[in-house]
C-alpha positions, 0 to 999 in steps of 0.5 A, a space after each residue: 508520471 515520474 514520482 518526486 524525488 526522495 531523500 537518500 533511501 538507504 538500503 535496498 531491502 524494504 521488507 524483511 520478515 522471518 518466521 512470522 506467525 499470528 492468531 487472533 487470540 491469546 493461545 493455541 485454542 485459536 487457529 493460526 492465521 499466519 504460520 511461519 511466513 518469511 518474506 523479503 521485498 527490495 526497492 523497485 520490486 512489484 510483488 503480488 500476493 495471491 491465494 484463496 480467501 482466508 489465506 492470510 494475505 490481508 493480515 500479512 499486509 496489516 503487519 507489514 504496514 505497522 498496523 498490527 503487531 506480529 505475535 511471533 517472528 521478526 519483521 523489519 520494514 524500512 529498517 525498523 524492527 516492528 515487533 519492538 517498536 514503540 507507538 511513535 516509531 510505528 507511526 514514523 514507519 507508516 508515514 513512509 508507506 502508501 496504503 490502498 484498502 479495499 474500502 476507500 476510507 475517504 472522509 465525507 466532507 473533504 473533496 478529492 483535492 482536500 483528501 490529497 492535501 490532507 495526506 500531504 499534511 502528514 509531512 509538515 515542511 516538506 512541500 512548498 506552495 507550488 507543490 501543494 498546488 500542483 501535486 494533487 492536480 497532477 495525480 488526479 489527472 494521472 488517474 483520470 479523475 481531474 474533473 472530480 477534483 472538487 467533488 466529495 465522495 457522495 458525488 463520485 462513483 465507487 470507482 472514482 472514490 477508489 481512484 482518489 484513494 489510490 492517488 492519496 496513497 501515491 501523492 507522497 512518493 511513498 518508499 513502500 506501497 501496500 495495496 489490498 485488491 486496489 482494482 476490485 471496484 474499477 472497470 477494466 480501463 480504470 484498473 489498467 490506469 491504476 496498475 500502470 501508476 503502481 508499476 510506475 512507482 516501482 520502476 521509476 520511483 524506487 518504491 517497493 509494491 506489495 499488492 494483493 490480487 485474485 486476478 491472474 491477469 495482473 501477474 504479468 505486471 509482477 516481478 514475483 507472484 507469491 501464493 499463500 494458502 492456510 497462512 503459509 507461503 505455498 509458492 514464491 
């Protein structure tokens, strides 16, 4: 699938993080989870973060996604400084990002189609009736779950729920996609389909993709693989 058109996307740099450090506590008695991390990601790039558990990968992703404020350092995402942004500005940044978490976070009462429509509602006035009718169906078909369009989470397998979550992240043609082990609950075939969609977002849609993965087989898809250890960038 070719992602839909977007407004003028501006500069090529999507993420610019410099000297980012973070600890889950107010002072030096708490260990650093991130220690002087610097990272730049441009449009069209597919970047994989790898490294052992506890290396700081998920914490970094939540900071880049404006879900958590960095305690020190400079973070600019989609031309917005996240350290100084107020809540409204941070929300506007998040609306331009597609998130895929390890847990699908689907609402129990919504069907797959309704889940995607709810995501589209974050952009009032952007979609006409024809697009609202077509886009959810197209993304569900692309991810091989078109037959689950009217199913609710309890009627789907774990892998099907995760594919709905991936479709939700992609349906608004985001400028940045942040994915935390998005294929961990998928079989090999479904994982391949999902990864192809993420790669296509970077190749033809102009999105930047940052994905956490422990699977070295995924590295062939990446423009860059960044290894983290003990809160630091070890290899880039």
